[in-house]
N, CA, C, O and the ligand as a Tripos MOL2 file, in Angstrom:
@<TRIPOS>MOLECULE
protein
  245   243    62     0     0
PROTEIN
NO_CHARGES

@<TRIPOS>ATOM
      1 N         137.5430  -24.9030   26.2830 N.3       1 MET1
      2 CA        138.8310  -24.7090   26.9750 C.3       1 MET1
      3 C         139.1720  -23.2190   27.0190 C.2       1 MET1
      4 O         139.2270  -22.5730   25.9730 O.2       1 MET1
      5 N         139.4010  -22.6640   28.2110 N.am      2 PRO2
      6 CA        139.6940  -21.2230   28.3240 C.3       2 PRO2
      7 C         141.0640  -20.8770   27.7600 C.2       2 PRO2
      8 O         142.0110  -21.6580   27.8630 O.2       2 PRO2
      9 N         141.1510  -19.7270   27.1790 N.am      3 ASN3
     10 CA        142.4290  -19.2890   26.6160 C.3       3 ASN3
     11 C         143.2470  -18.5570   27.6850 C.2       3 ASN3
     12 O         143.0360  -17.3680   27.9230 O.2       3 ASN3
     13 N         144.1550  -19.2470   28.3100 N.am      4 LEU4
     14 CA        144.9600  -18.6660   29.3840 C.3       4 LEU4
     15 C         145.9780  -17.6740   28.8420 C.2       4 LEU4
     16 O         146.4590  -16.8110   29.5760 O.2       4 LEU4
     17 N         146.3010  -17.7900   27.5880 N.am      5 GLY5
     18 CA        147.2810  -16.8990   26.9820 C.3       5 GLY5
     19 C         146.8350  -15.4510   27.0200 C.2       5 GLY5
     20 O         147.6610  -14.5530   27.1800 O.2       5 GLY5
     21 N         145.5320  -15.2090   26.8730 N.am      6 ILE6
     22 CA        145.0160  -13.8440   26.8870 C.3       6 ILE6
     23 C         144.9780  -13.3070   28.3160 C.2       6 ILE6
     24 O         145.2680  -12.1340   28.5540 O.2       6 ILE6
     25 N         144.6220  -14.1660   29.2590 N.am      7 LYS7
     26 CA        144.4730  -13.7200   30.6430 C.3       7 LYS7
     27 C         145.8280  -13.4240   31.2940 C.2       7 LYS7
     28 O         145.9670  -12.4370   32.0170 O.2       7 LYS7
     29 N         146.8020  -14.2570   31.0450 N.am      8 TYR8
     30 CA        148.0730  -14.1140   31.7460 C.3       8 TYR8
     31 C         149.2160  -13.6430   30.8470 C.2       8 TYR8
     32 O         150.3540  -13.5070   31.2950 O.2       8 TYR8
     33 N         148.9050  -13.4030   29.5960 N.am      9 GLY9
     34 CA        149.9560  -13.0980   28.6320 C.3       9 GLY9
     35 C         150.7870  -11.8800   28.9710 C.2       9 GLY9
     36 O         152.0100  -11.9020   28.8320 O.2       9 GLY9
     37 N         150.1320  -10.8080   29.4190 N.am     10 LEU10
     38 CA        150.8470   -9.5510   29.6350 C.3      10 LEU10
     39 C         151.8610   -9.6680   30.7780 C.2      10 LEU10
     40 O         153.0050   -9.2330   30.6490 O.2      10 LEU10
     41 N         151.4370  -10.2480   31.8720 N.am     11 THR11
     42 CA        152.3350  -10.3850   33.0270 C.3      11 THR11
     43 C         153.5500  -11.2240   32.6760 C.2      11 THR11
     44 O         154.6840  -10.8790   33.0070 O.2      11 THR11
     45 N         153.2920  -12.3200   32.0080 N.am     12 VAL12
     46 CA        154.3830  -13.2160   31.6300 C.3      12 VAL12
     47 C         155.3270  -12.5060   30.6720 C.2      12 VAL12
     48 O         156.5480  -12.6280   30.7690 O.2      12 VAL12
     49 N         154.7320  -11.7590   29.7400 N.am     13 ARG13
     50 CA        155.5440  -11.0720   28.7380 C.3      13 ARG13
     51 C         156.4320  -10.0200   29.4050 C.2      13 ARG13
     52 O         157.5890   -9.8460   29.0200 O.2      13 ARG13
     53 N         155.8910   -9.3180   30.4050 N.am     14 ARG14
     54 CA        156.6880   -8.2990   31.1050 C.3      14 ARG14
     55 C         157.8620   -8.9380   31.8220 C.2      14 ARG14
     56 O         158.9860   -8.4410   31.7540 O.2      14 ARG14
     57 N         157.6020  -10.0350   32.5060 N.am     15 LYS15
     58 CA        158.6700  -10.7310   33.2190 C.3      15 LYS15
     59 C         159.7200  -11.2310   32.2300 C.2      15 LYS15
     60 O         160.9240  -11.1370   32.4710 O.2      15 LYS15
     61 N         159.2340  -11.7580   31.1220 N.am     16 TYR16
     62 CA        160.1380  -12.2960   30.1210 C.3      16 TYR16
     63 C         161.0060  -11.1870   29.5320 C.2      16 TYR16
     64 O         162.2040  -11.3700   29.3110 O.2      16 TYR16
     65 N         160.3910  -10.0470   29.2830 N.am     17 LEU17
     66 CA        161.1180   -8.9250   28.6960 C.3      17 LEU17
     67 C         162.2190   -8.4250   29.6280 C.2      17 LEU17
     68 O         163.3290   -8.1260   29.1870 O.2      17 LEU17
     69 N         161.9050   -8.3370   30.9120 N.am     18 ALA18
     70 CA        162.8960   -7.8760   31.8890 C.3      18 ALA18
     71 C         164.0720   -8.8430   31.9320 C.2      18 ALA18
     72 O         165.2270   -8.4210   31.9910 O.2      18 ALA18
     73 N         163.7810  -10.1210   31.9030 N.am     19 ALA19
     74 CA        164.8390  -11.1250   31.9240 C.3      19 ALA19
     75 C         165.6290  -11.0900   30.6270 C.2      19 ALA19
     76 O         166.8510  -11.2420   30.6230 O.2      19 ALA19
     77 N         164.9230  -10.8900   29.5400 N.am     20 TRP20
     78 CA        165.5510  -10.8780   28.2260 C.3      20 TRP20
     79 C         166.5290   -9.7170   28.0910 C.2      20 TRP20
     80 O         167.6050   -9.8660   27.5130 O.2      20 TRP20
     81 N         166.1490   -8.5590   28.6280 N.am     21 LYS21
     82 CA        167.0360   -7.3910   28.5740 C.3      21 LYS21
     83 C         168.3200   -7.6570   29.3420 C.2      21 LYS21
     84 O         169.4020   -7.2610   28.9110 O.2      21 LYS21
     85 N         168.1980   -8.3280   30.4810 N.am     22 LYS22
     86 CA        169.3820   -8.6880   31.2680 C.3      22 LYS22
     87 C         170.2770   -9.6300   30.4740 C.2      22 LYS22
     88 O         171.5020   -9.5000   30.4760 O.2      22 LYS22
     89 N         169.6480  -10.5700   29.8020 N.am     23 LEU23
     90 CA        170.4130  -11.5610   29.0550 C.3      23 LEU23
     91 C         171.1290  -10.9320   27.8750 C.2      23 LEU23
     92 O         172.2060  -11.3750   27.4770 O.2      23 LEU23
     93 N         170.5130   -9.8840   27.3160 N.am     24 LYS24
     94 CA        171.0830   -9.2600   26.1230 C.3      24 LYS24
     95 C         172.2680   -8.3670   26.4450 C.2      24 LYS24
     96 O         173.0360   -7.9930   25.5580 O.2      24 LYS24
     97 N         172.4130   -8.0240   27.7290 N.am     25 LYS25
     98 CA        173.5420   -7.1960   28.1170 C.3      25 LYS25
     99 C         174.8440   -7.9470   27.8650 C.2      25 LYS25
    100 O         174.9780   -9.1240   28.1980 O.2      25 LYS25
    101 N         175.7860   -7.2460   27.2770 N.am     26 LYS26
    102 CA        177.0630   -7.8920   26.9860 C.3      26 LYS26
    103 C         177.8450   -8.0750   28.2640 C.2      26 LYS26
    104 O         177.9250   -7.1850   29.1090 O.2      26 LYS26
    105 N         178.4150   -9.2480   28.3780 N.am     27 ARG27
    106 CA        179.2090   -9.5420   29.5620 C.3      27 ARG27
    107 C         180.6000   -9.9750   29.1510 C.2      27 ARG27
    108 O         180.7920  -10.6150   28.1170 O.2      27 ARG27
    109 N         181.5430   -9.6220   29.9590 N.am     28 ALA28
    110 CA        182.9150  -10.0230   29.6720 C.3      28 ALA28
    111 C         183.2470  -11.2870   30.4430 C.2      28 ALA28
    112 O         182.8370  -11.4590   31.5920 O.2      28 ALA28
    113 N         183.9850  -12.1580   29.8050 N.am     29 CYS29
    114 CA        184.4300  -13.3890   30.4450 C.3      29 CYS29
    115 C         185.3690  -13.0430   31.5930 C.2      29 CYS29
    116 O         186.3180  -12.2840   31.3950 O.2      29 CYS29
    117 N         185.1300  -13.5800   32.7930 N.am     30 PRO30
    118 CA        185.9920  -13.2620   33.9380 C.3      30 PRO30
    119 C         187.4060  -13.8330   33.7960 C.2      30 PRO30
    120 O         188.3160  -13.4370   34.5240 O.2      30 PRO30
    121 N         187.5780  -14.7460   32.8760 N.am     31 LYS31
    122 CA        188.8890  -15.3800   32.7170 C.3      31 LYS31
    123 C         189.7350  -14.6740   31.6560 C.2      31 LYS31
    124 O         190.8860  -14.3220   31.9100 O.2      31 LYS31
    125 N         189.1550  -14.4640   30.4510 N.am     32 CYS32
    126 CA        189.9520  -13.8990   29.3660 C.3      32 CYS32
    127 C         189.4710  -12.5150   28.9420 C.2      32 CYS32
    128 O         190.1310  -11.8510   28.1430 O.2      32 CYS32
    129 N         188.3220  -12.0720   29.4710 N.am     33 GLY33
    130 CA        187.8360  -10.7380   29.1570 C.3      33 GLY33
    131 C         187.1020  -10.6270   27.8340 C.2      33 GLY33
    132 O         186.7140   -9.5310   27.4280 O.2      33 GLY33
    133 N         186.9080  -11.7490   27.1600 N.am     34 SER34
    134 CA        186.2150  -11.7350   25.8770 C.3      34 SER34
    135 C         184.7330  -11.4210   26.0500 C.2      34 SER34
    136 O         184.1160  -11.8090   27.0430 O.2      34 SER34
    137 N         184.1650  -10.7090   25.0630 N.am     35 LYS35
    138 CA        182.7650  -10.3150   25.1480 C.3      35 LYS35
    139 C         181.8200  -11.4140   24.6370 C.2      35 LYS35
    140 O         180.6230  -11.1830   24.4610 O.2      35 LYS35
    141 N         182.3660  -12.5860   24.4070 N.am     36 THR36
    142 CA        181.5270  -13.6800   23.9030 C.3      36 THR36
    143 C         180.9220  -14.4970   25.0430 C.2      36 THR36
    144 O         180.3060  -15.5400   24.8220 O.2      36 THR36
    145 N         181.1100  -13.9980   26.2680 N.am     37 PHE37
    146 CA        180.5690  -14.6830   27.4300 C.3      37 PHE37
    147 C         179.0480  -14.5870   27.4060 C.2      37 PHE37
    148 O         178.4920  -13.4900   27.4470 O.2      37 PHE37
    149 N         178.3830  -15.7220   27.3400 N.am     38 ALA38
    150 CA        176.9240  -15.7060   27.2230 C.3      38 ALA38
    151 C         176.3010  -16.9010   27.9220 C.2      38 ALA38
    152 O         176.9590  -17.9080   28.1840 O.2      38 ALA38
    153 N         175.0390  -16.7650   28.2130 N.am     39 ARG39
    154 CA        174.3250  -17.8570   28.8620 C.3      39 ARG39
    155 C         173.9370  -18.8950   27.8300 C.2      39 ARG39
    156 O         173.2390  -18.5780   26.8670 O.2      39 ARG39
    157 N         174.3690  -20.1030   28.0090 N.am     40 SER40
    158 CA        174.0400  -21.1460   27.0540 C.3      40 SER40
    159 C         172.8160  -21.9380   27.4940 C.2      40 SER40
    160 O         171.8720  -22.0970   26.7200 O.2      40 SER40
    161 N         172.8220  -22.4270   28.7060 N.am     41 ASN41
    162 CA        171.6620  -23.1350   29.2370 C.3      41 ASN41
    163 C         171.2280  -22.4560   30.5220 C.2      41 ASN41
    164 O         171.9000  -21.5420   30.9990 O.2      41 ASN41
    165 N         170.1300  -22.8860   31.0790 N.am     42 ASN42
    166 CA        169.6640  -22.3070   32.3290 C.3      42 ASN42
    167 C         170.7440  -22.3930   33.4000 C.2      42 ASN42
    168 O         171.1200  -23.4790   33.8430 O.2      42 ASN42
    169 N         171.2340  -21.2240   33.8050 N.am     43 GLY43
    170 CA        172.1850  -21.1920   34.8910 C.3      43 GLY43
    171 C         173.6180  -21.4690   34.4870 C.2      43 GLY43
    172 O         174.5050  -21.4860   35.3410 O.2      43 GLY43
    173 N         173.8660  -21.6860   33.2050 N.am     44 ILE44
    174 CA        175.2380  -21.9550   32.7840 C.3      44 ILE44
    175 C         175.6870  -20.8650   31.8190 C.2      44 ILE44
    176 O         175.0880  -20.6680   30.7610 O.2      44 ILE44
    177 N         176.7450  -20.1660   32.1990 N.am     45 TRP45
    178 CA        177.3330  -19.1290   31.3500 C.3      45 TRP45
    179 C         178.6280  -19.6730   30.7740 C.2      45 TRP45
    180 O         179.4450  -20.2620   31.4830 O.2      45 TRP45
    181 N         178.7980  -19.4660   29.4940 N.am     46 GLU46
    182 CA        179.9650  -20.0330   28.8530 C.3      46 GLU46
    183 C         180.6390  -19.0070   27.9540 C.2      46 GLU46
    184 O         179.9830  -18.2460   27.2420 O.2      46 GLU46
    185 N         181.9800  -19.0070   28.0080 N.am     47 CYS47
    186 CA        182.7620  -18.1250   27.1600 C.3      47 CYS47
    187 C         183.0000  -18.7970   25.8110 C.2      47 CYS47
    188 O         183.4390  -19.9460   25.7570 O.2      47 CYS47
    189 N         182.7110  -18.0840   24.7230 N.am     48 GLY48
    190 CA        182.8890  -18.6630   23.3960 C.3      48 GLY48
    191 C         184.3370  -18.6920   22.9560 C.2      48 GLY48
    192 O         184.6670  -19.3320   21.9580 O.2      48 GLY48
    193 N         185.2080  -18.0080   23.6850 N.am     49 LYS49
    194 CA        186.6010  -17.9190   23.2750 C.3      49 LYS49
    195 C         187.4690  -18.9510   23.9930 C.2      49 LYS49
    196 O         188.1800  -19.7340   23.3620 O.2      49 LYS49
    197 N         187.3950  -18.9350   25.3420 N.am     50 CYS50
    198 CA        188.2800  -19.8350   26.0840 C.3      50 CYS50
    199 C         187.5250  -21.0190   26.6820 C.2      50 CYS50
    200 O         188.1410  -21.9370   27.2230 O.2      50 CYS50
    201 N         186.1910  -21.0060   26.5880 N.am     51 GLY51
    202 CA        185.4190  -22.1410   27.0770 C.3      51 GLY51
    203 C         185.1840  -22.1210   28.5800 C.2      51 GLY51
    204 O         184.6920  -23.0960   29.1470 O.2      51 GLY51
    205 N         185.5320  -21.0210   29.2200 N.am     52 TYR52
    206 CA        185.2910  -20.8840   30.6580 C.3      52 TYR52
    207 C         183.8000  -20.9890   30.9480 C.2      52 TYR52
    208 O         182.9880  -20.3640   30.2660 O.2      52 TYR52
    209 N         183.4390  -21.7770   31.9560 N.am     53 ARG53
    210 CA        182.0450  -22.0000   32.2760 C.3      53 ARG53
    211 C         181.7810  -21.6540   33.7230 C.2      53 ARG53
    212 O         182.6000  -21.9330   34.5990 O.2      53 ARG53
    213 N         180.6330  -21.0430   33.9730 N.am     54 VAL54
    214 CA        180.2660  -20.7610   35.3460 C.3      54 VAL54
    215 C         178.7770  -21.0150   35.5140 C.2      54 VAL54
    216 O         177.9780  -20.6970   34.6340 O.2      54 VAL54
    217 N         178.4140  -21.5880   36.6470 N.am     55 THR55
    218 CA        177.0090  -21.8010   36.9250 C.3      55 THR55
    219 C         176.5510  -20.7650   37.9260 C.2      55 THR55
    220 O         177.1300  -20.6330   39.0050 O.2      55 THR55
    221 N         175.5050  -20.0250   37.5690 N.am     56 GLY56
    222 CA        174.9380  -19.0420   38.4620 C.3      56 GLY56
    223 C         173.4440  -19.2740   38.5220 C.2      56 GLY56
    224 O         172.9790  -20.3900   38.2910 O.2      56 GLY56
    225 N         172.6900  -18.2390   38.8280 N.am     57 ASP57
    226 CA        171.2520  -18.4210   38.7160 C.3      57 ASP57
    227 C         170.8650  -18.2070   37.2640 C.2      57 ASP57
    228 O         171.7330  -18.0860   36.3990 O.2      57 ASP57
    229 N         169.5770  -18.1600   36.9930 N.am     58 ALA58
    230 CA        169.1200  -18.1760   35.6100 C.3      58 ALA58
    231 C         169.5410  -16.9400   34.8210 C.2      58 ALA58
    232 O         169.6820  -17.0150   33.6000 O.2      58 ALA58
    233 N         169.7460  -15.8000   35.4920 N.am     59 TYR59
    234 CA        169.9450  -14.5700   34.7550 C.3      59 TYR59
    235 C         171.2640  -13.8720   35.0210 C.2      59 TYR59
    236 O         171.6930  -13.0280   34.2350 O.2      59 TYR59
    237 N         171.9030  -14.2160   36.1160 N.am     60 GLU60
    238 CA        173.1680  -13.5550   36.4370 C.3      60 GLU60
    239 C         174.2840  -14.5860   36.5220 C.2      60 GLU60
    240 O         174.0760  -15.6700   37.0670 O.2      60 GLU60
    241 N         175.4260  -14.2820   36.0100 N.am     61 PRO61
    242 CA        176.5380  -15.2210   36.0970 C.3      61 PRO61
    243 C         177.0770  -15.3520   37.5180 C.2      61 PRO61
    244 O         178.0190  -16.1090   37.7530 O.2      61 PRO61
    245 ZN        186.9400  -16.5140   28.1720 Zn       62 ZN62
@<TRIPOS>BOND
     1     1     2 1
     2     2     3 1
     3     3     4 2
     4     3     5 am
     5     5     6 1
     6     6     7 1
     7     7     8 2
     8     7     9 am
     9     9    10 1
    10    10    11 1
    11    11    12 2
    12    11    13 am
    13    13    14 1
    14    14    15 1
    15    15    16 2
    16    15    17 am
    17    17    18 1
    18    18    19 1
    19    19    20 2
    20    19    21 am
    21    21    22 1
    22    22    23 1
    23    23    24 2
    24    23    25 am
    25    25    26 1
    26    26    27 1
    27    27    28 2
    28    27    29 am
    29    29    30 1
    30    30    31 1
    31    31    32 2
    32    31    33 am
    33    33    34 1
    34    34    35 1
    35    35    36 2
    36    35    37 am
    37    37    38 1
    38    38    39 1
    39    39    40 2
    40    39    41 am
    41    41    42 1
    42    42    43 1
    43    43    44 2
    44    43    45 am
    45    45    46 1
    46    46    47 1
    47    47    48 2
    48    47    49 am
    49    49    50 1
    50    50    51 1
    51    51    52 2
    52    51    53 am
    53    53    54 1
    54    54    55 1
    55    55    56 2
    56    55    57 am
    57    57    58 1
    58    58    59 1
    59    59    60 2
    60    59    61 am
    61    61    62 1
    62    62    63 1
    63    63    64 2
    64    63    65 am
    65    65    66 1
    66    66    67 1
    67    67    68 2
    68    67    69 am
    69    69    70 1
    70    70    71 1
    71    71    72 2
    72    71    73 am
    73    73    74 1
    74    74    75 1
    75    75    76 2
    76    75    77 am
    77    77    78 1
    78    78    79 1
    79    79    80 2
    80    79    81 am
    81    81    82 1
    82    82    83 1
    83    83    84 2
    84    83    85 am
    85    85    86 1
    86    86    87 1
    87    87    88 2
    88    87    89 am
    89    89    90 1
    90    90    91 1
    91    91    92 2
    92    91    93 am
    93    93    94 1
    94    94    95 1
    95    95    96 2
    96    95    97 am
    97    97    98 1
    98    98    99 1
    99    99   100 2
   100    99   101 am
   101   101   102 1
   102   102   103 1
   103   103   104 2
   104   103   105 am
   105   105   106 1
   106   106   107 1
   107   107   108 2
   108   107   109 am
   109   109   110 1
   110   110   111 1
   111   111   112 2
   112   111   113 am
   113   113   114 1
   114   114   115 1
   115   115   116 2
   116   115   117 am
   117   117   118 1
   118   118   119 1
   119   119   120 2
   120   119   121 am
   121   121   122 1
   122   122   123 1
   123   123   124 2
   124   123   125 am
   125   125   126 1
   126   126   127 1
   127   127   128 2
   128   127   129 am
   129   129   130 1
   130   130   131 1
   131   131   132 2
   132   131   133 am
   133   133   134 1
   134   134   135 1
   135   135   136 2
   136   135   137 am
   137   137   138 1
   138   138   139 1
   139   139   140 2
   140   139   141 am
   141   141   142 1
   142   142   143 1
   143   143   144 2
   144   143   145 am
   145   145   146 1
   146   146   147 1
   147   147   148 2
   148   147   149 am
   149   149   150 1
   150   150   151 1
   151   151   152 2
   152   151   153 am
   153   153   154 1
   154   154   155 1
   155   155   156 2
   156   155   157 am
   157   157   158 1
   158   158   159 1
   159   159   160 2
   160   159   161 am
   161   161   162 1
   162   162   163 1
   163   163   164 2
   164   163   165 am
   165   165   166 1
   166   166   167 1
   167   167   168 2
   168   167   169 am
   169   169   170 1
   170   170   171 1
   171   171   172 2
   172   171   173 am
   173   173   174 1
   174   174   175 1
   175   175   176 2
   176   175   177 am
   177   177   178 1
   178   178   179 1
   179   179   180 2
   180   179   181 am
   181   181   182 1
   182   182   183 1
   183   183   184 2
   184   183   185 am
   185   185   186 1
   186   186   187 1
   187   187   188 2
   188   187   189 am
   189   189   190 1
   190   190   191 1
   191   191   192 2
   192   191   193 am
   193   193   194 1
   194   194   195 1
   195   195   196 2
   196   195   197 am
   197   197   198 1
   198   198   199 1
   199   199   200 2
   200   199   201 am
   201   201   202 1
   202   202   203 1
   203   203   204 2
   204   203   205 am
   205   205   206 1
   206   206   207 1
   207   207   208 2
   208   207   209 am
   209   209   210 1
   210   210   211 1
   211   211   212 2
   212   211   213 am
   213   213   214 1
   214   214   215 1
   215   215   216 2
   216   215   217 am
   217   217   218 1
   218   218   219 1
   219   219   220 2
   220   219   221 am
   221   221   222 1
   222   222   223 1
   223   223   224 2
   224   223   225 am
   225   225   226 1
   226   226   227 1
   227   227   228 2
   228   227   229 am
   229   229   230 1
   230   230   231 1
   231   231   232 2
   232   231   233 am
   233   233   234 1
   234   234   235 1
   235   235   236 2
   236   235   237 am
   237   237   238 1
   238   238   239 1
   239   239   240 2
   240   239   241 am
   241   241   242 1
   242   242   243 1
   243   243   244 2
@<TRIPOS>SUBSTRUCTURE
     1 MET1         2 RESIDUE 1 A MET
     2 PRO2         6 RESIDUE 1 A PRO
     3 ASN3        10 RESIDUE 1 A ASN
     4 LEU4        14 RESIDUE 1 A LEU
     5 GLY5        18 RESIDUE 1 A GLY
     6 ILE6        22 RESIDUE 1 A ILE
     7 LYS7        26 RESIDUE 1 A LYS
     8 TYR8        30 RESIDUE 1 A TYR
     9 GLY9        34 RESIDUE 1 A GLY
    10 LEU10       38 RESIDUE 1 A LEU
    11 THR11       42 RESIDUE 1 A THR
    12 VAL12       46 RESIDUE 1 A VAL
    13 ARG13       50 RESIDUE 1 A ARG
    14 ARG14       54 RESIDUE 1 A ARG
    15 LYS15       58 RESIDUE 1 A LYS
    16 TYR16       62 RESIDUE 1 A TYR
    17 LEU17       66 RESIDUE 1 A LEU
    18 ALA18       70 RESIDUE 1 A ALA
    19 ALA19       74 RESIDUE 1 A ALA
    20 TRP20       78 RESIDUE 1 A TRP
    21 LYS21       82 RESIDUE 1 A LYS
    22 LYS22       86 RESIDUE 1 A LYS
    23 LEU23       90 RESIDUE 1 A LEU
    24 LYS24       94 RESIDUE 1 A LYS
    25 LYS25       98 RESIDUE 1 A LYS
    26 LYS26      102 RESIDUE 1 A LYS
    27 ARG27      106 RESIDUE 1 A ARG
    28 ALA28      110 RESIDUE 1 A ALA
    29 CYS29      114 RESIDUE 1 A CYS
    30 PRO30      118 RESIDUE 1 A PRO
    31 LYS31      122 RESIDUE 1 A LYS
    32 CYS32      126 RESIDUE 1 A CYS
    33 GLY33      130 RESIDUE 1 A GLY
    34 SER34      134 RESIDUE 1 A SER
    35 LYS35      138 RESIDUE 1 A LYS
    36 THR36      142 RESIDUE 1 A THR
    37 PHE37      146 RESIDUE 1 A PHE
    38 ALA38      150 RESIDUE 1 A ALA
    39 ARG39      154 RESIDUE 1 A ARG
    40 SER40      158 RESIDUE 1 A SER
    41 ASN41      162 RESIDUE 1 A ASN
    42 ASN42      166 RESIDUE 1 A ASN
    43 GLY43      170 RESIDUE 1 A GLY
    44 ILE44      174 RESIDUE 1 A ILE
    45 TRP45      178 RESIDUE 1 A TRP
    46 GLU46      182 RESIDUE 1 A GLU
    47 CYS47      186 RESIDUE 1 A CYS
    48 GLY48      190 RESIDUE 1 A GLY
    49 LYS49      194 RESIDUE 1 A LYS
    50 CYS50      198 RESIDUE 1 A CYS
    51 GLY51      202 RESIDUE 1 A GLY
    52 TYR52      206 RESIDUE 1 A TYR
    53 ARG53      210 RESIDUE 1 A ARG
    54 VAL54      214 RESIDUE 1 A VAL
    55 THR55      218 RESIDUE 1 A THR
    56 GLY56      222 RESIDUE 1 A GLY
    57 ASP57      226 RESIDUE 1 A ASP
    58 ALA58      230 RESIDUE 1 A ALA
    59 TYR59      234 RESIDUE 1 A TYR
    60 GLU60      238 RESIDUE 1 A GLU
    61 PRO61      242 RESIDUE 1 A PRO
    62 ZN62       245 GROUP 0 **** ****
């Protein structure tokens, strides 16, 4: 069985890193301004303070 992890690992890792950096950026909740606004599931951003939820694409609210 060929090891696909070695062949495609770098490209995937680069894409993942770029997405990860975006996710790590602090975002303010559009409703209450709290910095606890974070992506909880794919496409769902949720505020930890007021519970405001927004569905966007995978990386941007
Ligand atoms: Zn909020």
